[in-house]
C-alpha positions as CSV (number, residue, x, y, z in Angstrom):
1,X,58.6,93.0,156.1
2,X,57.6,95.3,153.3
3,X,61.2,96.1,152.6
4,X,61.9,92.3,152.3
5,X,59.2,91.8,149.7
6,X,60.7,94.6,147.6
7,X,64.2,93.1,147.4
8,X,65.6,91.7,144.1
9,X,65.9,88.2,145.7
10,X,62.2,88.0,146.6
11,X,60.9,89.5,143.3
12,X,63.2,87.8,140.8
13,X,65.5,85.1,142.1
14,X,63.0,83.2,144.4
15,X,60.3,82.8,141.6
16,X,63.0,81.7,139.2
17,X,64.3,79.1,141.6
18,X,60.8,77.8,142.4
19,X,60.2,77.5,138.6
20,X,63.4,75.6,137.9
21,X,63.2,73.2,140.8
22,X,59.5,72.7,140.6
23,X,59.6,72.0,136.8
24,X,62.2,69.4,137.3
25,X,59.9,67.5,139.8
26,X,57.0,67.9,137.4
27,X,59.0,66.5,134.4
28,X,60.2,63.6,136.5
29,X,56.6,62.7,137.4
30,X,55.5,63.2,133.8
31,X,58.1,60.8,132.4
32,X,57.3,58.2,135.1
33,X,53.7,58.1,133.9
34,X,54.9,57.9,130.3
35,X,56.9,54.7,130.9
36,X,54.5,53.2,133.5
37,X,51.5,53.0,131.1
38,X,53.5,52.2,127.9
39,X,52.3,49.1,126.1
40,X,55.3,46.7,126.0
41,X,55.4,44.0,123.3
42,X,58.0,41.3,123.6
43,X,58.9,39.7,120.4
44,X,61.7,37.4,119.3
45,X,63.5,38.9,116.4
46,X,65.1,35.7,115.3
47,X,61.9,33.8,115.5
48,X,60.1,36.4,113.4
49,X,62.8,36.2,110.7
50,X,62.7,32.4,110.7
51,X,58.9,32.5,110.2
52,X,59.5,34.7,107.1
53,X,62.2,32.3,105.8
54,X,65.2,34.5,106.4
55,X,68.2,32.8,107.9
56,X,70.8,34.8,109.9
57,X,74.5,34.2,109.4
58,X,76.4,33.0,112.4
59,X,78.4,35.7,114.2
60,X,82.0,36.1,113.1
61,X,84.6,36.2,115.8
62,X,87.5,38.6,115.8
63,X,90.0,35.8,115.3
64,X,88.1,34.5,112.2
65,X,88.0,37.9,110.7
66,X,91.8,38.4,111.4
67,X,92.5,35.1,109.6
68,X,90.6,36.3,106.5
69,X,92.4,39.6,106.5
70,X,95.8,37.9,106.7
71,X,95.0,36.1,103.4
72,X,94.5,39.4,101.5
73,X,97.5,40.6,99.5
74,X,98.1,44.2,100.5
75,X,101.4,44.7,98.6
76,X,100.0,44.7,95.1
77,X,97.1,47.2,94.7
78,X,96.1,50.0,92.4
79,X,94.6,53.3,93.4
80,X,91.6,53.9,91.2
81,X,89.9,57.2,91.2
82,X,86.1,57.1,90.7
83,X,84.3,60.0,89.0
84,X,82.7,62.6,91.1
85,X,78.9,63.0,90.8
86,X,79.3,66.3,89.0
87,X,81.8,64.9,86.5
88,X,81.0,63.1,83.3
89,X,81.6,59.3,83.7
90,X,83.6,59.2,80.4
91,X,85.8,62.2,81.0
92,X,89.6,61.8,81.5
93,X,91.5,63.4,84.3
94,X,94.1,66.2,83.5
């Protein structure tokens, strides 16, 4: 029995496995307590906005958005380069 207690498995691997497996159970119980006793407030986002006088737009469907994009003329456009933050706004490009 003394020889078994001196093996690498018993001295290193077994405590490591107990630590890893035991800590996972501890963390599981800890997170359950965290969510079990959490104060939950239910609020209606839209009702809160309406009380403040903010009106939300109606949601746009994919088909409506597609119809708006079809109206845009994509054949005539100009590529305009904006100045970089480190460049002077009035400088001309080379």
